[in-house]
Short mmCIF file of the C-alpha atoms (twelve columns), coordinates in Angstrom:
data_MODEL
# 
_entry.id   MODEL 
# 
loop_
_atom_site.group_PDB 
_atom_site.id 
_atom_site.type_symbol 
_atom_site.label_atom_id 
_atom_site.label_alt_id 
_atom_site.label_comp_id 
_atom_site.label_asym_id 
_atom_site.label_seq_id 
_atom_site.Cartn_x 
_atom_site.Cartn_y 
_atom_site.Cartn_z 
_atom_site.pdbx_PDB_model_num 
ATOM 1   C CA . UNK A 1   -21.381 -1.217  31.756 1 
ATOM 2   C CA . UNK A 2   -24.118 1.080   31.572 1 
ATOM 3   C CA . UNK A 3   -28.147 -0.153  32.082 1 
ATOM 4   C CA . UNK A 4   -30.483 0.721   29.699 1 
ATOM 5   C CA . UNK A 5   -33.890 -0.642  31.034 1 
ATOM 6   C CA . UNK A 6   -36.399 0.178   27.862 1 
ATOM 7   C CA . UNK A 7   -39.731 1.708   27.020 1 
ATOM 8   C CA . UNK A 8   -41.284 1.192   23.939 1 
ATOM 9   C CA . UNK A 9   -43.841 3.238   22.798 1 
ATOM 10  C CA . UNK A 10  -46.907 2.859   20.742 1 
ATOM 11  C CA . UNK A 11  -49.753 4.909   21.072 1 
ATOM 12  C CA . UNK A 12  -48.304 6.715   23.820 1 
ATOM 13  C CA . UNK A 13  -48.704 3.975   25.931 1 
ATOM 14  C CA . UNK A 14  -45.621 1.324   27.264 1 
ATOM 15  C CA . UNK A 15  -45.794 -1.979  25.301 1 
ATOM 16  C CA . UNK A 16  -43.468 -5.036  24.214 1 
ATOM 17  C CA . UNK A 17  -43.345 -6.705  20.920 1 
ATOM 18  C CA . UNK A 18  -42.341 -10.183 20.666 1 
ATOM 19  C CA . UNK A 19  -39.599 -10.793 17.849 1 
ATOM 20  C CA . UNK A 20  -40.211 -7.521  16.972 1 
ATOM 21  C CA . UNK A 21  -43.964 -8.414  15.474 1 
ATOM 22  C CA . UNK A 22  -46.354 -5.837  15.647 1 
ATOM 23  C CA . UNK A 23  -49.259 -8.170  15.920 1 
ATOM 24  C CA . UNK A 24  -47.675 -9.672  19.394 1 
ATOM 25  C CA . UNK A 25  -47.915 -6.581  21.491 1 
ATOM 26  C CA . UNK A 26  -48.257 -6.373  24.887 1 
ATOM 27  C CA . UNK A 27  -49.541 -3.334  26.768 1 
ATOM 28  C CA . UNK A 28  -47.830 -2.704  29.985 1 
ATOM 29  C CA . UNK A 29  -48.482 0.411   30.962 1 
ATOM 30  C CA . UNK A 30  -50.680 3.675   29.971 1 
ATOM 31  C CA . UNK A 31  -48.000 5.917   31.432 1 
ATOM 32  C CA . UNK A 32  -44.451 5.753   30.641 1 
ATOM 33  C CA . UNK A 33  -43.545 8.561   32.353 1 
ATOM 34  C CA . UNK A 34  -44.482 6.484   35.490 1 
ATOM 35  C CA . UNK A 35  -42.366 3.669   34.290 1 
ATOM 36  C CA . UNK A 36  -39.064 6.258   33.828 1 
ATOM 37  C CA . UNK A 37  -39.535 7.191   37.475 1 
ATOM 38  C CA . UNK A 38  -39.680 3.654   38.267 1 
ATOM 39  C CA . UNK A 39  -36.545 3.417   36.634 1 
ATOM 40  C CA . UNK A 40  -34.633 5.952   38.336 1 
ATOM 41  C CA . UNK A 41  -36.242 5.321   41.962 1 
ATOM 42  C CA . UNK A 42  -34.144 2.142   41.034 1 
ATOM 43  C CA . UNK A 43  -30.750 3.252   40.398 1 
ATOM 44  C CA . UNK A 44  -30.911 3.635   37.063 1 
ATOM 45  C CA . UNK A 45  -28.931 6.438   35.213 1 
ATOM 46  C CA . UNK A 46  -30.065 5.826   31.503 1 
ATOM 47  C CA . UNK A 47  -32.834 4.635   29.338 1 
ATOM 48  C CA . UNK A 48  -33.501 3.056   25.918 1 
ATOM 49  C CA . UNK A 49  -36.887 4.699   24.183 1 
ATOM 50  C CA . UNK A 50  -38.545 3.236   20.941 1 
ATOM 51  C CA . UNK A 51  -40.983 5.109   19.043 1 
ATOM 52  C CA . UNK A 52  -42.801 2.092   17.188 1 
ATOM 53  C CA . UNK A 53  -45.060 3.998   14.975 1 
ATOM 54  C CA . UNK A 54  -42.519 6.240   14.500 1 
ATOM 55  C CA . UNK A 55  -40.405 3.381   13.280 1 
ATOM 56  C CA . UNK A 56  -42.991 2.372   10.991 1 
ATOM 57  C CA . UNK A 57  -44.159 5.855   9.792  1 
ATOM 58  C CA . UNK A 58  -40.578 8.184   10.003 1 
ATOM 59  C CA . UNK A 59  -42.660 10.735  11.870 1 
ATOM 60  C CA . UNK A 60  -42.611 11.600  15.914 1 
ATOM 61  C CA . UNK A 61  -46.150 10.424  17.256 1 
ATOM 62  C CA . UNK A 62  -44.706 9.768   20.881 1 
ATOM 63  C CA . UNK A 63  -42.523 12.936  21.159 1 
ATOM 64  C CA . UNK A 64  -44.588 14.749  23.670 1 
ATOM 65  C CA . UNK A 65  -43.953 11.495  26.244 1 
ATOM 66  C CA . UNK A 66  -40.523 11.388  25.275 1 
ATOM 67  C CA . UNK A 67  -40.201 15.743  26.444 1 
ATOM 68  C CA . UNK A 68  -42.127 14.581  29.497 1 
ATOM 69  C CA . UNK A 69  -39.556 12.050  30.161 1 
ATOM 70  C CA . UNK A 70  -36.402 14.300  29.193 1 
ATOM 71  C CA . UNK A 71  -38.116 17.265  31.782 1 
ATOM 72  C CA . UNK A 72  -39.089 15.526  34.817 1 
ATOM 73  C CA . UNK A 73  -36.374 12.892  35.235 1 
ATOM 74  C CA . UNK A 74  -32.234 13.114  35.319 1 
ATOM 75  C CA . UNK A 75  -32.143 9.960   33.269 1 
ATOM 76  C CA . UNK A 76  -29.929 10.163  30.001 1 
ATOM 77  C CA . UNK A 77  -32.534 9.138   27.315 1 
ATOM 78  C CA . UNK A 78  -31.602 7.834   23.768 1 
ATOM 79  C CA . UNK A 79  -34.680 7.376   21.310 1 
ATOM 80  C CA . UNK A 80  -34.518 5.631   18.171 1 
ATOM 81  C CA . UNK A 81  -37.271 4.524   15.779 1 
ATOM 82  C CA . UNK A 82  -38.358 6.503   12.416 1 
ATOM 83  C CA . UNK A 83  -35.267 8.646   12.639 1 
ATOM 84  C CA . UNK A 84  -34.576 9.510   8.750  1 
ATOM 85  C CA . UNK A 85  -33.441 12.918  8.348  1 
ATOM 86  C CA . UNK A 86  -32.147 15.926  10.086 1 
ATOM 87  C CA . UNK A 87  -35.423 17.654  11.203 1 
ATOM 88  C CA . UNK A 88  -36.143 14.713  12.880 1 
ATOM 89  C CA . UNK A 89  -32.988 14.235  14.948 1 
ATOM 90  C CA . UNK A 90  -33.244 18.382  15.560 1 
ATOM 91  C CA . UNK A 91  -36.153 18.067  16.939 1 
ATOM 92  C CA . UNK A 92  -35.816 15.578  19.460 1 
ATOM 93  C CA . UNK A 93  -32.166 16.754  20.415 1 
ATOM 94  C CA . UNK A 94  -34.529 19.542  20.957 1 
ATOM 95  C CA . UNK A 95  -36.708 18.685  23.323 1 
ATOM 96  C CA . UNK A 96  -33.845 17.159  26.157 1 
ATOM 97  C CA . UNK A 97  -32.591 14.074  24.436 1 
ATOM 98  C CA . UNK A 98  -29.351 13.220  25.063 1 
ATOM 99  C CA . UNK A 99  -29.025 10.853  21.846 1 
ATOM 100 C CA . UNK A 100 -30.814 9.352   18.930 1 
ATOM 101 C CA . UNK A 101 -30.269 6.297   17.633 1 
ATOM 102 C CA . UNK A 102 -30.217 6.200   13.260 1 
ATOM 103 C CA . UNK A 103 -31.867 2.650   12.143 1 
ATOM 104 C CA . UNK A 104 -32.699 2.487   8.620  1 
ATOM 105 C CA . UNK A 105 -30.959 5.456   7.656  1 
ATOM 106 C CA . UNK A 106 -28.044 4.673   8.521  1 
ATOM 107 C CA . UNK A 107 -28.227 1.572   6.221  1 
ATOM 108 C CA . UNK A 108 -29.841 3.409   3.293  1 
ATOM 109 C CA . UNK A 109 -28.675 7.206   3.372  1 
ATOM 110 C CA . UNK A 110 -24.872 7.515   4.085  1 
ATOM 111 C CA . UNK A 111 -25.285 11.223  3.312  1 
ATOM 112 C CA . UNK A 112 -27.759 11.727  6.115  1 
ATOM 113 C CA . UNK A 113 -25.697 9.382   8.577  1 
ATOM 114 C CA . UNK A 114 -22.414 11.659  7.705  1 
ATOM 115 C CA . UNK A 115 -24.369 14.908  8.262  1 
ATOM 116 C CA . UNK A 116 -25.879 13.920  11.165 1 
ATOM 117 C CA . UNK A 117 -22.022 12.496  12.422 1 
ATOM 118 C CA . UNK A 118 -20.818 16.019  11.610 1 
ATOM 119 C CA . UNK A 119 -23.350 18.026  13.263 1 
ATOM 120 C CA . UNK A 120 -24.186 16.074  16.418 1 
ATOM 121 C CA . UNK A 121 -21.054 13.776  16.839 1 
ATOM 122 C CA . UNK A 122 -21.674 11.486  19.787 1 
ATOM 123 C CA . UNK A 123 -25.421 11.893  20.113 1 
ATOM 124 C CA . UNK A 124 -25.915 9.933   16.883 1 
ATOM 125 C CA . UNK A 125 -25.518 6.507   17.725 1 
ATOM 126 C CA . UNK A 126 -26.908 3.825   15.131 1 
ATOM 127 C CA . UNK A 127 -28.761 0.599   15.533 1 
ATOM 128 C CA . UNK A 128 -27.857 -2.544  14.202 1 
ATOM 129 C CA . UNK A 129 -30.825 -4.967  13.839 1 
ATOM 130 C CA . UNK A 130 -29.604 -8.720  12.943 1 
ATOM 131 C CA . UNK A 131 -31.907 -11.325 11.610 1 
ATOM 132 C CA . UNK A 132 -30.409 -14.332 9.871  1 
ATOM 133 C CA . UNK A 133 -26.887 -12.826 10.216 1 
ATOM 134 C CA . UNK A 134 -27.920 -9.743  8.217  1 
ATOM 135 C CA . UNK A 135 -29.031 -5.959  9.123  1 
ATOM 136 C CA . UNK A 136 -32.694 -5.807  8.681  1 
ATOM 137 C CA . UNK A 137 -34.081 -2.586  8.158  1 
ATOM 138 C CA . UNK A 138 -37.645 -0.560  8.060  1 
ATOM 139 C CA . UNK A 139 -39.180 -1.747  11.679 1 
ATOM 140 C CA . UNK A 140 -37.229 -5.267  10.913 1 
ATOM 141 C CA . UNK A 141 -39.461 -5.894  8.094  1 
ATOM 142 C CA . UNK A 142 -37.159 -6.007  5.608  1 
ATOM 143 C CA . UNK A 143 -33.408 -7.125  5.519  1 
ATOM 144 C CA . UNK A 144 -30.437 -5.964  4.121  1 
ATOM 145 C CA . UNK A 145 -27.759 -6.516  2.090  1 
ATOM 146 C CA . UNK A 146 -25.072 -6.179  5.046  1 
ATOM 147 C CA . UNK A 147 -23.701 -8.672  6.995  1 
ATOM 148 C CA . UNK A 148 -23.423 -7.344  10.982 1 
ATOM 149 C CA . UNK A 149 -19.796 -7.353  11.316 1 
ATOM 150 C CA . UNK A 150 -19.274 -5.641  7.504  1 
ATOM 151 C CA . UNK A 151 -21.795 -3.056  8.898  1 
ATOM 152 C CA . UNK A 152 -20.307 -2.613  12.424 1 
ATOM 153 C CA . UNK A 153 -16.984 -2.152  10.700 1 
ATOM 154 C CA . UNK A 154 -18.322 0.350   7.879  1 
ATOM 155 C CA . UNK A 155 -19.819 2.502   10.993 1 
ATOM 156 C CA . UNK A 156 -17.033 2.494   13.231 1 
ATOM 157 C CA . UNK A 157 -14.539 3.802   9.879  1 
ATOM 158 C CA . UNK A 158 -17.541 6.659   9.480  1 
ATOM 159 C CA . UNK A 159 -16.907 7.271   12.774 1 
ATOM 160 C CA . UNK A 160 -20.129 6.518   14.587 1 
ATOM 161 C CA . UNK A 161 -19.375 5.848   18.622 1 
ATOM 162 C CA . UNK A 162 -21.811 4.445   19.467 1 
ATOM 163 C CA . UNK A 163 -23.639 1.057   18.089 1 
ATOM 164 C CA . UNK A 164 -27.043 -0.554  19.528 1 
ATOM 165 C CA . UNK A 165 -26.704 -4.293  18.213 1 
ATOM 166 C CA . UNK A 166 -30.211 -6.550  18.631 1 
ATOM 167 C CA . UNK A 167 -30.464 -9.825  17.596 1 
ATOM 168 C CA . UNK A 168 -34.182 -10.022 16.715 1 
ATOM 169 C CA . UNK A 169 -34.302 -14.098 17.778 1 
ATOM 170 C CA . UNK A 170 -34.198 -13.372 20.798 1 
ATOM 171 C CA . UNK A 171 -35.863 -9.739  21.295 1 
ATOM 172 C CA . UNK A 172 -38.897 -10.519 23.862 1 
ATOM 173 C CA . UNK A 173 -38.693 -14.186 24.050 1 
ATOM 174 C CA . UNK A 174 -37.293 -14.417 27.607 1 
ATOM 175 C CA . UNK A 175 -34.589 -16.824 26.379 1 
ATOM 176 C CA . UNK A 176 -31.088 -15.590 26.897 1 
ATOM 177 C CA . UNK A 177 -28.945 -13.156 25.253 1 
ATOM 178 C CA . UNK A 178 -26.660 -13.768 22.318 1 
ATOM 179 C CA . UNK A 179 -23.673 -14.007 24.608 1 
ATOM 180 C CA . UNK A 180 -21.375 -15.043 21.689 1 
ATOM 181 C CA . UNK A 181 -22.389 -12.197 18.932 1 
ATOM 182 C CA . UNK A 182 -21.907 -9.541  22.007 1 
ATOM 183 C CA . UNK A 183 -18.356 -10.917 22.688 1 
ATOM 184 C CA . UNK A 184 -17.431 -11.227 19.625 1 
ATOM 185 C CA . UNK A 185 -18.126 -7.787  18.492 1 
ATOM 186 C CA . UNK A 186 -16.398 -6.322  21.673 1 
ATOM 187 C CA . UNK A 187 -12.965 -8.052  20.423 1 
ATOM 188 C CA . UNK A 188 -13.111 -7.061  16.885 1 
ATOM 189 C CA . UNK A 189 -13.772 -3.534  17.237 1 
ATOM 190 C CA . UNK A 190 -13.381 -0.183  19.192 1 
ATOM 191 C CA . UNK A 191 -16.977 1.369   18.833 1 
ATOM 192 C CA . UNK A 192 -19.210 1.647   21.976 1 
ATOM 193 C CA . UNK A 193 -21.471 -1.852  21.780 1 
ATOM 194 C CA . UNK A 194 -24.554 -1.843  23.479 1 
ATOM 195 C CA . UNK A 195 -26.592 -5.702  23.940 1 
ATOM 196 C CA . UNK A 196 -29.896 -5.611  23.259 1 
ATOM 197 C CA . UNK A 197 -32.258 -8.169  23.005 1 
ATOM 198 C CA . UNK A 198 -32.852 -11.379 24.694 1 
ATOM 199 C CA . UNK A 199 -31.059 -9.931  28.443 1 
ATOM 200 C CA . UNK A 200 -33.579 -11.942 30.377 1 
ATOM 201 C CA . UNK A 201 -31.825 -12.971 33.858 1 
ATOM 202 C CA . UNK A 202 -29.457 -11.100 36.501 1 
ATOM 203 C CA . UNK A 203 -26.888 -13.783 35.052 1 
ATOM 204 C CA . UNK A 204 -26.882 -12.305 31.557 1 
ATOM 205 C CA . UNK A 205 -26.264 -9.164  33.000 1 
ATOM 206 C CA . UNK A 206 -23.486 -10.709 34.342 1 
ATOM 207 C CA . UNK A 207 -21.916 -12.358 31.910 1 
ATOM 208 C CA . UNK A 208 -22.518 -8.974  29.494 1 
ATOM 209 C CA . UNK A 209 -20.946 -6.352  32.111 1 
ATOM 210 C CA . UNK A 210 -17.556 -9.275  32.164 1 
ATOM 211 C CA . UNK A 211 -16.794 -8.824  28.718 1 
ATOM 212 C CA . UNK A 212 -16.579 -4.714  29.446 1 
ATOM 213 C CA . UNK A 213 -19.093 -4.174  26.512 1 
ATOM 214 C CA . UNK A 214 -20.556 -0.181  26.914 1 
ATOM 215 C CA . UNK A 215 -23.961 -0.888  27.902 1 
ATOM 216 C CA . UNK A 216 -26.780 -3.877  27.997 1 
ATOM 217 C CA . UNK A 217 -30.602 -3.116  27.266 1 
ATOM 218 C CA . UNK A 218 -33.137 -4.529  29.477 1 
ATOM 219 C CA . UNK A 219 -37.171 -4.248  28.017 1 
ATOM 220 C CA . UNK A 220 -39.346 -7.645  28.728 1 
ATOM 221 C CA . UNK A 221 -37.154 -8.936  31.624 1 
ATOM 222 C CA . UNK A 222 -38.313 -6.098  33.739 1 
ATOM 223 C CA . UNK A 223 -41.538 -5.940  32.713 1 
ATOM 224 C CA . UNK A 224 -42.321 -9.392  33.607 1 
ATOM 225 C CA . UNK A 225 -40.119 -9.274  36.869 1 
ATOM 226 C CA . UNK A 226 -37.251 -11.523 35.854 1 
ATOM 227 C CA . UNK A 227 -34.902 -8.602  36.154 1 
ATOM 228 C CA . UNK A 228 -34.967 -6.436  39.314 1 
ATOM 229 C CA . UNK A 229 -32.992 -3.420  38.134 1 
ATOM 230 C CA . UNK A 230 -31.801 -2.456  42.217 1 
ATOM 231 C CA . UNK A 231 -30.171 -6.193  41.385 1 
ATOM 232 C CA . UNK A 232 -28.960 -5.414  38.268 1 
ATOM 233 C CA . UNK A 233 -27.558 -2.177  39.473 1 
ATOM 234 C CA . UNK A 234 -25.432 -3.877  42.101 1 
ATOM 235 C CA . UNK A 235 -24.289 -7.262  40.085 1 
ATOM 236 C CA . UNK A 236 -22.403 -4.860  37.903 1 
ATOM 237 C CA . UNK A 237 -21.109 -2.326  40.160 1 
# 
């Protein structure tokens, strides 16, 4: 299993939201690059970035920060947040990003998703953000008509190779991750699943690793000191 420590970007700072609520934001660092370098020094090989401003606006206000992380670390960089057209996909990939994550656009614009997969293959991932069993869109502010399992099945059939699945009710709450949901996903589908939301303890990391899923995102637990990345890296070896 791969570990993806996360940086959520807002106004070029590293922040975290609680339950995806922009009104419940904590700023952790004014220098996201130094945070990324700390990840690397802890033995991490991957990083998960989210542009929270982009998620709302569909623009790339933090692309300079993203580029600096891609250029000045050896981390595998994936990013999501407001990627709704090919121009934005190309922009991120050309600045050194390894994989872009389509969220809202994967739900609302099937033609764009198909074109992105055709052009960039496994450099395209899809975010499946779950609220009350349904896929949420537009920065988690709206609920779509897709259930989680229907959506994942459709994405797999379309040729998506990687799905980042977030249980919004767990995100940033430090109350553990939705092990049952990830276990069900790993049994039912062959697509690579990355677990996101509520990975709060070393025990969570170990339980996910035992399921043999592709990856796990560590967010708030790193910033609060609840998970030591070196210990997490050891735990999944």
